[in-house]
C-alpha positions as CSV (number, residue, x, y, z in Angstrom):
1,M,203.4,-83.4,-154.5
2,D,205.1,-85.0,-157.7
3,S,208.3,-83.1,-158.8
4,T,208.4,-85.1,-162.0
5,T,207.9,-82.9,-165.2
6,Q,205.4,-83.7,-167.7
7,F,204.0,-82.6,-171.1
8,A,201.1,-83.4,-173.4
9,Y,200.8,-83.4,-177.0
10,R,198.0,-83.6,-179.7
11,T,198.3,-85.1,-183.1
12,L,196.5,-86.3,-186.0
13,K,196.2,-90.0,-184.5
14,G,195.6,-89.1,-180.7
15,I,196.6,-87.5,-177.4
16,G,199.4,-88.5,-175.3
17,L,200.8,-87.5,-171.7
18,V,204.5,-87.9,-171.5
19,N,206.9,-87.9,-168.0
20,A,210.0,-86.2,-169.0
21,A,213.2,-86.4,-167.3
22,P,214.8,-88.4,-166.4
23,V,212.2,-91.7,-167.5
24,Y,211.0,-90.1,-170.9
25,Q,208.0,-92.4,-170.9
26,S,204.1,-92.5,-171.2
27,L,202.3,-91.8,-168.0
28,P,201.2,-95.1,-166.3
29,G,197.8,-95.7,-166.4
30,F,196.5,-92.9,-168.9
31,K,194.7,-94.9,-171.7
32,R,195.4,-92.9,-175.0
33,P,192.3,-91.6,-176.8
34,E,192.3,-92.5,-180.5
35,G,190.8,-90.5,-183.5
36,N,190.9,-87.0,-184.3
37,S,190.3,-84.6,-181.3
38,R,189.8,-80.7,-181.2
39,C,191.5,-79.4,-178.5
40,C,193.4,-80.2,-175.0
41,V,194.5,-78.3,-172.2
42,Y,196.0,-78.5,-168.4
43,S,194.1,-76.9,-165.6
44,P,196.3,-73.9,-164.0
45,C,196.9,-75.8,-161.1
46,G,198.2,-78.7,-163.2
47,Q,196.0,-81.2,-161.5
48,Y,193.6,-82.0,-164.5
49,F,193.7,-82.6,-168.0
50,G,190.9,-82.5,-170.3
51,W,190.3,-82.9,-174.2
52,A,187.4,-82.6,-176.6
53,S,186.6,-84.6,-179.3
54,T,183.5,-85.5,-181.5
55,E,182.1,-87.9,-178.8
56,G,182.5,-85.5,-175.9
57,V,184.7,-84.2,-173.1
58,T,187.2,-86.2,-171.0
59,V,188.9,-85.0,-168.1
60,V,191.6,-87.0,-166.3
61,D,193.8,-86.8,-163.4
62,S,197.2,-85.8,-164.7
63,F,199.1,-87.5,-162.1
64,D,197.8,-91.2,-162.7
65,G,195.5,-90.8,-165.7
66,N,192.5,-92.1,-164.1
67,V,189.1,-90.6,-165.6
68,I,187.7,-87.5,-163.5
69,T,185.0,-86.5,-165.7
70,T,183.3,-87.1,-168.9
71,L,180.5,-84.9,-170.9
72,N,178.5,-86.1,-173.6
73,I,178.6,-82.7,-175.9
74,P,179.9,-83.7,-179.2
75,N,180.0,-80.2,-180.6
76,V,182.8,-78.4,-178.2
77,Y,185.5,-76.5,-179.7
78,E,187.4,-74.6,-177.0
79,L,188.1,-76.2,-173.3
80,G,189.3,-74.0,-170.4
81,F,189.7,-74.3,-166.5
82,S,189.3,-71.7,-163.6
83,P,192.7,-71.1,-162.0
84,R,192.2,-73.8,-159.3
85,G,190.5,-76.1,-161.3
86,S,187.1,-76.2,-159.7
87,Y,185.4,-75.2,-162.8
88,L,185.4,-76.7,-166.4
89,I,184.4,-74.1,-169.2
90,T,183.2,-75.3,-172.6
91,W,182.4,-73.6,-175.9
92,E,180.8,-74.9,-178.8
93,R,180.1,-73.3,-182.2
94,P,177.0,-70.7,-182.4
95,S,173.8,-72.1,-183.4
96,K,170.1,-71.2,-183.1
97,D,167.2,-73.1,-182.1
98,E,164.2,-74.0,-183.6
99,E,162.7,-70.5,-182.9
100,G,165.5,-68.7,-184.3
101,N,167.0,-68.0,-181.0
102,A,170.6,-67.9,-180.4
103,V,171.8,-71.2,-178.4
104,K,173.7,-70.5,-175.1
105,N,176.8,-72.0,-176.2
106,L,179.2,-71.0,-173.6
107,K,178.8,-73.7,-170.5
108,V,180.6,-73.9,-166.9
109,W,180.5,-77.3,-165.1
110,R,182.1,-78.3,-161.9
111,T,185.3,-80.1,-162.7
112,V,184.5,-82.9,-160.0
113,E,180.9,-83.9,-159.1
114,E,179.1,-86.6,-157.5
115,V,176.3,-87.4,-159.8
116,P,174.0,-90.3,-159.0
117,E,174.3,-93.0,-161.9
118,G,172.2,-92.5,-164.9
119,C,172.0,-88.6,-164.1
120,E,173.6,-85.7,-166.1
121,K,176.0,-83.2,-164.5
122,T,174.4,-79.8,-163.6
123,V,175.5,-76.7,-165.6
124,V,176.7,-73.9,-163.4
125,G,176.0,-71.1,-165.9
126,R,175.6,-70.6,-169.6
127,F,175.8,-67.5,-171.9
128,V,175.6,-66.6,-175.6
129,Q,179.2,-66.2,-176.9
130,K,179.5,-65.9,-180.8
131,S,183.3,-64.7,-181.1
132,Q,185.6,-67.5,-180.5
133,T,188.5,-65.0,-179.8
134,G,188.6,-64.2,-176.1
135,W,185.5,-66.7,-175.5
136,N,186.6,-67.8,-172.0
137,L,185.3,-66.2,-168.6
138,Q,188.3,-64.5,-166.6
139,Y,188.3,-65.5,-163.0
140,T,190.0,-63.9,-159.7
141,S,192.8,-65.7,-158.4
142,D,190.9,-67.0,-155.6
143,E,188.2,-68.0,-157.7
144,K,185.4,-66.0,-155.8
145,Y,184.4,-63.8,-159.1
146,C,184.6,-64.2,-162.6
147,A,184.0,-61.5,-165.5
148,R,183.1,-61.1,-169.2
149,V,182.7,-58.6,-171.5
150,V,179.4,-57.3,-173.3
151,T,178.4,-54.5,-175.4
152,N,179.8,-51.1,-173.5
153,E,180.0,-53.4,-170.2
154,V,181.9,-55.5,-168.2
155,H,180.0,-58.2,-166.0
156,F,180.9,-59.8,-163.0
157,Y,179.6,-62.9,-161.5
158,E,180.0,-64.9,-158.2
159,S,181.5,-68.1,-159.1
160,V,178.8,-70.0,-157.4
161,D,175.9,-68.3,-158.9
162,L,176.6,-67.6,-162.4
163,G,172.5,-67.0,-163.3
164,T,172.7,-63.4,-161.8
165,V,175.0,-60.3,-162.5
166,W,176.7,-59.4,-159.3
167,T,177.9,-55.8,-160.7
168,K,178.7,-54.1,-163.8
169,L,181.6,-51.9,-164.9
170,R,180.0,-49.7,-167.6
171,S,182.2,-47.9,-169.9
172,E,181.1,-46.7,-173.3
173,G,182.9,-48.5,-176.3
174,V,184.9,-50.9,-174.1
175,A,186.8,-53.6,-176.2
176,D,188.7,-55.6,-174.1
177,F,189.8,-56.3,-170.1
178,A,192.1,-58.2,-168.0
179,V,191.7,-59.4,-164.4
180,S,194.6,-59.0,-162.0
181,P,196.2,-62.3,-161.3
182,G,197.2,-61.0,-157.9
183,I,195.6,-61.1,-154.4
184,S,193.7,-57.8,-154.9
185,H,190.5,-58.0,-156.9
186,S,191.6,-55.0,-160.0
187,V,190.5,-55.0,-163.4
188,A,191.8,-53.1,-166.3
189,I,189.8,-52.3,-169.1
190,F,190.6,-50.7,-172.6
191,V,188.6,-48.3,-174.4
192,P,189.9,-47.6,-178.3
193,E,189.9,-44.3,-180.1
194,R,186.1,-42.9,-181.0
195,K,184.7,-39.7,-182.3
196,G,188.3,-37.9,-182.0
197,Q,188.7,-38.9,-178.3
198,P,192.0,-41.0,-177.6
199,A,192.0,-44.2,-176.4
200,A,192.0,-45.0,-172.6
201,V,193.5,-48.0,-170.2
202,K,191.7,-47.7,-166.7
203,I,192.3,-50.0,-163.7
204,F,189.5,-50.1,-161.4
205,D,189.3,-51.9,-157.8
206,V,186.2,-54.5,-157.8
207,P,183.7,-53.6,-157.1
208,Q,184.6,-49.7,-156.7
209,F,183.6,-48.7,-160.2
210,S,183.0,-45.0,-159.4
211,A,186.5,-43.7,-160.6
212,P,189.4,-45.4,-161.8
213,L,192.6,-46.1,-159.6
214,S,194.7,-45.2,-162.5
215,Q,194.2,-44.5,-166.1
216,K,196.4,-43.5,-169.0
217,T,195.1,-42.0,-172.4
218,F,196.9,-41.8,-175.5
219,F,196.3,-41.7,-179.4
220,K,197.5,-44.4,-182.0
221,G,195.7,-47.6,-179.9
222,D,193.5,-49.5,-182.1
223,K,194.1,-52.5,-180.0
224,V,196.3,-53.5,-176.8
225,Q,197.7,-56.4,-175.0
226,L,197.1,-56.1,-171.2
227,K,200.1,-57.7,-169.3
228,W,200.0,-57.9,-165.7
229,N,202.7,-59.0,-163.6
230,Q,202.3,-61.9,-161.3
231,H,201.7,-60.2,-158.1
232,G,198.9,-57.8,-159.9
233,T,200.7,-54.8,-159.0
234,T,201.6,-53.4,-162.5
235,L,200.3,-53.5,-165.8
236,V,202.1,-53.1,-169.1
237,V,200.2,-52.0,-172.2
238,L,201.3,-52.8,-175.7
239,A,199.4,-50.7,-178.0
240,Q,199.1,-51.1,-181.8
241,T,197.5,-49.1,-184.5
242,E,195.9,-51.4,-187.4
243,V,197.8,-48.8,-190.1
244,D,201.2,-47.4,-189.7
245,K,200.5,-43.5,-191.3
246,T,204.3,-43.3,-191.8
247,G,204.5,-45.8,-194.2
248,K,207.5,-47.8,-192.2
249,S,205.6,-50.8,-191.6
250,Y,203.0,-53.3,-192.8
251,Y,201.7,-54.1,-189.3
252,G,201.0,-50.7,-187.8
253,E,202.7,-48.7,-185.0
254,T,203.4,-50.2,-181.3
255,T,203.8,-48.0,-178.3
256,L,204.6,-49.4,-174.6
257,Y,202.9,-48.0,-171.5
258,V,203.3,-48.9,-167.8
259,L,200.8,-48.2,-165.0
260,S,200.8,-49.1,-161.2
261,S,197.4,-50.7,-159.8
262,N,197.4,-48.3,-157.0
263,G,197.5,-45.2,-159.6
264,G,201.0,-44.1,-157.9
265,F,202.7,-44.5,-161.3
266,D,202.0,-44.4,-164.8
267,S,204.2,-43.5,-168.0
268,R,205.0,-44.1,-171.6
269,I,208.2,-46.2,-172.1
270,T,210.3,-44.3,-174.5
271,L,212.7,-46.8,-176.5
272,D,215.9,-46.0,-178.1
273,K,215.9,-47.8,-181.3
274,E,213.3,-47.1,-184.1
275,G,211.1,-49.7,-185.0
276,P,208.1,-52.1,-183.9
277,I,207.7,-53.7,-180.5
278,H,208.2,-57.5,-181.2
279,D,207.6,-58.9,-177.7
280,V,207.3,-58.0,-173.8
281,S,207.5,-60.2,-171.0
282,W,207.0,-60.0,-167.5
283,S,209.6,-61.7,-165.0
284,P,208.1,-64.2,-162.4
285,N,209.5,-61.9,-159.5
286,S,207.0,-59.2,-160.8
287,K,210.1,-56.5,-160.7
288,E,211.1,-56.4,-164.2
289,F,210.0,-57.1,-167.7
290,G,211.8,-57.6,-171.2
291,V,211.3,-55.8,-174.2
292,I,212.6,-56.6,-178.0
293,Y,212.2,-53.9,-180.6
294,G,213.5,-52.1,-183.3
295,Y,214.2,-52.9,-186.9
296,M,216.2,-55.9,-187.4
297,P,218.7,-56.7,-185.7
298,A,216.7,-56.0,-182.7
299,K,217.6,-54.5,-179.4
300,T,216.5,-56.2,-176.1
301,T,216.6,-54.4,-172.9
302,I,215.5,-55.4,-169.4
303,F,213.4,-52.6,-167.6
304,N,212.3,-52.5,-163.8
305,S,208.6,-51.8,-162.9
306,R,209.5,-47.9,-162.9
307,A,210.3,-48.3,-166.6
308,I,213.7,-47.5,-165.9
309,A,216.2,-49.6,-168.3
310,T,218.5,-51.7,-166.5
311,H,220.6,-54.1,-169.0
312,S,220.7,-54.4,-172.9
313,F,221.6,-57.3,-174.5
314,P,223.8,-57.2,-177.8
315,L,221.8,-56.5,-181.0
316,S,220.6,-59.6,-182.8
317,P,217.9,-60.6,-184.8
318,R,215.4,-61.6,-182.4
319,N,211.8,-61.2,-181.7
320,T,210.7,-63.5,-178.4
321,I,211.8,-63.4,-174.8
322,I,210.6,-65.5,-172.0
323,F,211.7,-65.7,-168.6
324,S,212.0,-69.1,-166.9
325,P,209.8,-69.8,-164.1
326,T,212.4,-69.4,-161.3
327,G,213.6,-66.2,-163.0
328,R,217.0,-66.8,-163.1
329,F,217.3,-67.1,-166.7
330,V,216.0,-65.6,-169.9
331,L,215.5,-66.8,-173.4
332,V,216.2,-64.5,-176.2
333,A,215.1,-66.3,-179.6
334,G,214.2,-65.4,-183.3
335,F,211.1,-67.4,-184.5
336,G,208.8,-67.0,-187.4
337,N,210.7,-65.8,-190.4
338,L,213.9,-65.8,-188.5
339,A,216.5,-68.8,-188.2
340,G,215.3,-70.0,-184.8
341,Q,218.6,-69.4,-182.6
342,M,217.9,-69.1,-179.0
343,D,220.3,-67.4,-176.7
344,V,220.1,-68.3,-173.1
345,Y,221.4,-65.8,-170.3
346,D,221.9,-66.3,-166.6
347,L,220.4,-63.3,-164.8
348,E,221.9,-64.0,-161.6
349,K,225.6,-64.1,-163.2
350,D,225.8,-60.4,-164.3
351,Y,223.5,-61.5,-167.4
352,R,226.3,-63.8,-168.8
353,K,225.4,-66.0,-171.9
354,V,225.1,-69.6,-170.9
355,C,224.5,-71.0,-174.7
356,T,223.1,-70.5,-178.0
357,I,220.6,-73.2,-179.2
358,E,220.1,-73.8,-182.8
359,G,216.5,-74.7,-182.5
360,G,215.8,-75.3,-186.3
361,N,212.1,-73.6,-187.1
362,P,210.0,-74.2,-184.0
363,S,206.7,-72.6,-183.3
364,V,206.5,-73.5,-179.7
365,C,209.0,-72.7,-177.4
366,E,208.5,-72.9,-173.5
367,W,210.5,-73.5,-170.3
368,S,210.0,-76.4,-168.2
369,P,208.3,-75.8,-164.8
370,D,211.8,-76.4,-163.1
371,S,213.6,-74.1,-165.2
372,K,216.0,-76.8,-166.5
373,Y,214.6,-77.8,-169.8
374,I,213.4,-75.8,-172.7
375,L,210.6,-77.4,-175.0
376,T,210.4,-76.7,-178.6
377,A,208.2,-78.1,-181.3
378,T,207.3,-77.6,-185.0
379,T,203.3,-78.0,-185.1
380,S,201.0,-78.2,-187.9
381,P,199.1,-76.4,-190.0
382,R,202.2,-73.8,-189.8
383,L,204.6,-76.5,-191.2
384,R,203.1,-79.9,-192.0
385,V,206.6,-81.3,-192.5
386,D,209.5,-82.3,-189.8
387,N,206.7,-82.3,-186.9
388,G,208.1,-83.1,-183.5
389,I,209.1,-82.6,-180.3
390,R,212.4,-81.8,-178.8
391,L,214.0,-81.1,-175.3
392,W,217.0,-79.0,-174.8
393,H,218.9,-78.7,-171.6
394,V,219.5,-75.2,-170.3
395,G,223.4,-75.4,-171.2
396,G,222.4,-75.9,-174.8
397,S,222.6,-79.8,-175.2
398,V,219.7,-81.7,-176.4
399,M,218.1,-84.3,-174.2
400,Y,215.2,-85.7,-176.1
401,N,213.6,-86.2,-179.5
402,E,210.4,-87.7,-181.0
403,D,209.2,-87.0,-184.6
404,M,205.6,-86.9,-185.2
405,E,203.0,-86.8,-188.0
406,E,201.0,-83.7,-187.7
407,L,201.6,-82.6,-184.3
408,Y,199.0,-79.7,-183.6
409,H,199.7,-78.8,-180.1
410,V,202.2,-79.5,-177.2
411,T,202.6,-78.1,-173.5
412,W,204.1,-78.6,-169.9
413,R,201.9,-79.6,-167.3
414,P,201.7,-76.2,-164.9
415,Q,203.7,-77.0,-161.8
416,R,204.8,-74.4,-159.1
417,S,208.6,-73.6,-159.2
418,E,208.8,-74.3,-155.2
419,N,207.8,-77.8,-155.8
420,F,211.2,-78.2,-157.0
421,P,214.6,-78.7,-154.7
422,I,217.0,-76.2,-155.2
423,T,219.8,-77.3,-157.1
424,D,222.4,-76.1,-159.9
425,L,220.6,-76.1,-162.9
426,L,223.4,-75.9,-165.3
427,S,225.7,-78.9,-163.9
428,P,225.7,-81.6,-163.9
429,V,224.4,-82.2,-167.4
430,P,221.6,-85.0,-167.2
431,T,222.2,-87.9,-169.3
432,P,220.4,-87.8,-172.8
433,H,217.8,-90.0,-173.9
434,A,218.7,-92.4,-176.5
435,S,216.5,-90.6,-178.9
436,A,218.8,-87.8,-178.6
437,L,221.6,-89.5,-179.3
438,A,220.1,-90.8,-182.5
439,Y,219.1,-87.3,-183.5
440,L,222.7,-86.1,-183.1
441,G,223.6,-88.7,-185.4
442,T,221.6,-87.4,-188.2
443,V,222.7,-83.8,-187.9
444,K,225.3,-82.5,-190.3
445,V,227.8,-80.4,-188.5
446,S,229.8,-78.2,-190.9
447,S,233.5,-77.8,-190.3
448,K,233.6,-74.3,-191.8
449,P,231.0,-71.9,-190.8
450,A,229.2,-70.7,-194.2
451,G,229.5,-66.7,-194.4
452,A,228.0,-64.4,-196.9
453,Y,229.2,-64.8,-200.3
454,R,232.5,-62.9,-201.1
455,P,233.6,-62.4,-205.0
456,P,237.2,-63.6,-205.4
457,G,239.0,-60.2,-205.2
458,A,237.5,-59.5,-201.8
459,R,238.3,-63.0,-200.5
460,G,240.9,-63.1,-197.9
461,T,240.6,-59.5,-196.8
462,V,238.9,-57.9,-193.7
463,T,235.2,-56.8,-194.0
464,P,235.2,-52.8,-193.7
465,L,233.1,-51.4,-191.0
466,H,230.9,-49.5,-193.8
467,F,229.6,-53.2,-194.9
468,K,229.1,-54.4,-191.4
469,R,225.8,-55.0,-189.7
470,E,225.3,-53.0,-186.7
471,D,225.2,-56.2,-184.4
472,E,228.8,-57.0,-185.8
473,G,230.5,-54.0,-185.0
474,G,229.4,-51.5,-187.7
475,A,228.2,-48.1,-187.0
476,A,224.4,-47.2,-187.9
477,Y,224.5,-44.7,-190.4
478,V,222.5,-41.6,-189.3
479,V,222.2,-38.3,-191.3
480,S,223.4,-35.3,-189.2
481,N,219.7,-34.1,-189.0
482,G,218.6,-37.2,-187.6
483,S,216.7,-38.2,-191.0
484,M,217.4,-41.7,-192.8
485,H,219.7,-41.4,-195.4
486,T,218.0,-41.0,-199.0
487,N,219.2,-40.9,-202.6
488,V,220.3,-37.4,-204.0
489,N,217.0,-37.1,-205.4
490,G,215.2,-37.6,-202.5
491,F,213.7,-41.0,-203.8
492,G,214.4,-44.4,-203.8
493,R,217.1,-46.5,-201.9
494,S,220.6,-44.6,-201.5
495,R,223.7,-46.0,-203.1
496,R,225.8,-48.0,-200.6
497,S,229.1,-45.8,-200.1
498,I,232.5,-47.1,-200.8
499,P,235.3,-46.6,-198.3
500,G,238.0,-44.4,-199.7
501,A,235.7,-43.0,-202.6
502,E,234.4,-39.5,-202.4
503,T,230.7,-39.3,-201.8
504,I,228.5,-38.2,-204.5
505,E,227.3,-35.0,-202.7
506,N,231.0,-33.9,-203.3
507,F,230.6,-33.7,-206.8
508,H,229.2,-31.1,-209.2
509,P,226.4,-31.6,-211.6
510,G,227.8,-32.7,-215.1
511,A,231.3,-33.6,-213.7
512,A,232.3,-37.1,-214.3
513,I,232.9,-39.5,-211.7
514,A,236.2,-41.5,-211.6
515,A,236.2,-45.1,-211.4
516,G,237.5,-46.5,-208.1
517,A,241.2,-47.8,-208.0
518,E,241.8,-51.1,-206.6
519,G,245.1,-52.4,-205.2
520,D,247.1,-55.3,-206.6
521,E,248.7,-56.2,-203.7
522,N,245.5,-58.0,-202.2
523,L,244.8,-59.8,-205.3
524,S,245.4,-63.3,-206.3
525,K,247.1,-64.4,-209.2
526,T,243.9,-65.4,-210.9
527,A,242.1,-62.1,-210.2
528,L,245.4,-60.0,-211.2
529,K,245.3,-62.0,-214.6
530,N,241.5,-61.3,-214.9
531,K,242.2,-57.5,-214.2
532,K,244.7,-57.2,-217.0
533,K,242.7,-58.8,-219.4
534,R,239.7,-56.4,-218.7
535,E,242.2,-53.5,-218.8
536,A,243.3,-54.6,-222.5
537,K,239.7,-54.8,-223.3
538,K,238.7,-51.4,-222.3
539,A,241.9,-50.0,-224.1
540,K,240.7,-51.7,-227.1
541,E,237.3,-50.3,-227.0
542,A,238.6,-46.8,-226.3
543,E,240.5,-47.1,-229.7
544,A,237.7,-48.4,-231.3
545,K,235.5,-45.3,-229.9
546,I,237.9,-43.1,-231.2
547,S,237.9,-44.4,-234.7
548,G,234.2,-44.1,-234.4
549,L,234.4,-39.9,-234.1
550,L,235.5,-39.9,-237.7
551,P,232.6,-39.3,-240.0
552,S,231.2,-42.2,-241.8
553,G,232.8,-42.4,-245.6
554,I,236.3,-40.7,-244.5
555,D,239.5,-42.9,-245.1
556,E,242.0,-41.5,-242.6
557,S,245.0,-42.9,-245.3
558,I,243.7,-40.3,-247.8
559,E,245.3,-37.0,-246.2
560,N,243.1,-34.3,-248.4
561,P,239.9,-36.3,-249.6
562,S,238.1,-34.2,-252.0
563,F,234.1,-33.5,-251.8
564,E,233.7,-35.7,-254.9
565,R,235.4,-38.8,-253.2
566,R,233.1,-38.2,-250.3
567,D,230.2,-38.1,-252.2
568,R,231.3,-41.6,-253.9
569,R,232.2,-43.2,-250.4
570,E,228.4,-41.9,-249.1
571,H,226.9,-43.6,-252.3
572,V,225.0,-40.6,-253.4
573,R,223.1,-41.8,-256.5
574,S,220.9,-39.4,-259.0
575,S,218.2,-40.6,-261.0
576,S,218.2,-37.4,-263.0
577,K,220.3,-34.4,-264.4
578,N,218.3,-32.2,-261.9
579,Q,219.3,-34.0,-259.1
580,Q,223.0,-33.8,-260.1
581,D,222.5,-30.1,-260.7
582,Y,220.8,-29.5,-257.3
583,L,223.4,-31.6,-255.5
584,A,226.4,-29.5,-257.3
585,G,225.0,-26.3,-256.5
586,S,224.6,-27.4,-253.1
587,M,228.1,-28.7,-252.7
588,H,229.3,-25.3,-254.4
589,R,227.3,-23.3,-251.7
590,Q,229.0,-25.2,-249.0
591,R,232.6,-24.6,-250.3
592,N,231.7,-21.1,-250.5
593,H,230.2,-20.8,-247.2
594,V,233.4,-22.4,-245.4
595,N,235.7,-19.6,-247.6
596,Q,233.5,-17.0,-246.5
597,I,233.4,-17.7,-242.7
598,G,237.2,-18.5,-242.6
599,P,238.6,-20.3,-239.7
600,P,235.9,-21.7,-237.2
601,R,235.6,-20.1,-233.8
602,L,236.3,-23.9,-232.6
603,F,239.4,-24.2,-234.7
604,P,241.8,-24.6,-231.7
605,A,239.9,-28.0,-230.4
606,C,239.2,-29.5,-233.8
607,Y,242.3,-28.9,-235.4
608,L,244.1,-30.4,-232.3
609,L,241.9,-33.4,-232.5
610,T,243.0,-33.9,-236.1
611,L,246.8,-33.5,-235.5
612,I,246.9,-35.5,-232.5
613,T,244.9,-38.4,-233.9
614,P,247.6,-40.4,-235.8
615,I,250.3,-39.9,-232.7
616,A,248.4,-39.6,-229.6
617,S,248.4,-42.6,-227.2
618,A,245.3,-44.8,-226.1
619,S,245.1,-43.8,-222.7
620,T,245.1,-39.9,-224.0
621,L,242.5,-40.7,-226.5
622,K,240.6,-42.6,-223.8
623,S,240.2,-39.8,-221.8
624,F,239.4,-37.3,-224.6
625,V,236.6,-39.9,-225.7
626,L,235.5,-39.7,-221.8
627,F,235.4,-35.9,-221.9
628,R,233.9,-35.9,-225.1
629,K,231.0,-38.5,-223.9
630,K,230.1,-36.9,-220.5
631,C,230.1,-33.1,-222.0
632,V,229.4,-32.8,-225.7
633,P,227.0,-34.9,-227.7
634,L,228.5,-36.8,-230.5
635,R,226.5,-34.8,-233.4
636,I,228.4,-31.7,-232.2
637,W,232.0,-33.4,-232.5
638,R,231.2,-34.6,-235.8
639,C,230.2,-31.1,-236.9
640,V,233.4,-29.9,-235.3
641,W,235.4,-32.5,-237.0
642,Q,233.9,-31.4,-240.5
643,A,234.7,-28.0,-240.1
644,G,238.3,-28.7,-238.7
645,K,238.9,-30.9,-241.9
646,S,237.3,-28.4,-244.3
647,W,239.7,-25.5,-242.8
648,R,242.8,-27.7,-243.3
649,I,241.9,-28.3,-246.8
650,H,240.9,-25.0,-248.1
651,N,243.4,-23.2,-246.1
């Protein structure tokens, strides 16, 4: 068997097959189809490659490019193969015949069939399949049986006879199923919550459906992902709800369960970091799996088949985990709305980190079958610009780059890892293709890594732990009762605490909170100069505020202003003698009132204020004004001031 790796791609203009390292050239003998194609796929065994276009379906040999099969059915939108490539499955858009009946749009064909010239290929089986989601048949690994789900039942067929249902697994409300990829014929089904009953995942041995071998019931399960390990001995269930009733996530709540196929073990996996489960992936050795979970920065943990954590990687913004086909390496990456960084770890070298790859913004990431290369690609319609394919060595070096216009799909040809010779995958590093060197010439490398913005006063200083992320050494802040930190009033986001400053919980209601002090020794000359300007401006504003405490119309240069002078300064106008008599009587009553009450009870404060105004320093008055602003309204101070002045005048 040829040990050369190969990948296929589909673009707006056509389809291509490319032999990868070390040649990096198109497959000799393959005639590239031109025009728009709807889909393309390799068979799981890697022997065949097929695609569907507006003209029909074509299948070629992936090793030499020779045409194996053609089907004249122009309305195909999905293609699939059985595990060994013996059968080809096509899906057409649903339609109705002349009588209004649904057309059987799911068809199964033999991939290789000797047909006399002028005759059409025989359809092995056909079904009505309206939904494009989960459209394909599921085969056992030996291709002896296949299955499909219908209302409340899972139907099993013998692959050679799809016209007759071989056996049925009936379960009320069954919504999804997964056939084991192992040697044993097992099947897992999922029944969502209904009528107050919990959701359930059950494992049966085909065709013994009288009682499940293993089952797990749980709430908070509107939909699931059923993930078998490669040997078919253990099943991981990722359950998810449509709505998060706690309001912490837009995408619902996620929980994780593990079940053995023989019923010997089942458990819910308890995770030690709050947040959603981003990804779950099995290792090819079927003995361990990896989980990425928690709010960003997320945590990545390796579990054994008994759901016991064996190793955790450092916290980082990651949401994808992929094991290499040999099981030696694991790739932990952050795609989608994250930066596209990929960390590679060597599991055989005590989980040592091999490298970090800056992958840009890929939408596809796959290991090569020999575990030596990583393929990344940016595809349409997710992004219609910067589309292309890039190959990376496991050590982090770029090996190949090709920019394309509207790249829709790219994938490696499936090959068994046993077909490749056992060598050191890390060294020596292969010689990169010329396209990789050209790509490196266009990449701008920053001599100084760009960090977060820091104001001038904080530059050149060490970042306090309070402001560091959890993955950078900062501690995760958790209230002693285990709840998240909230604001003082219980609503909204809390204020960020400042190192060295007293927390707001330690202040009494109504007390003024002092401004934080800033040391001058860590300030630059410019920052120190700006600080002095700010302090001078604040002192000037404080003096202006103190002058604002005087009642309008009072001149500080006059020691004992009379009421008549105050009346003139307040621009009291009279239009008649009656108004003048009224105002005079009002003033007389006011003077009598002051003389009657004698010294006001607030005499010490108001008298002290009138005495210290000419001689007090700016800092003292500033403190007095701050005290006045925090505790006593301005209108009350004006009344106190007037009473004090009146007392000095008449006594």
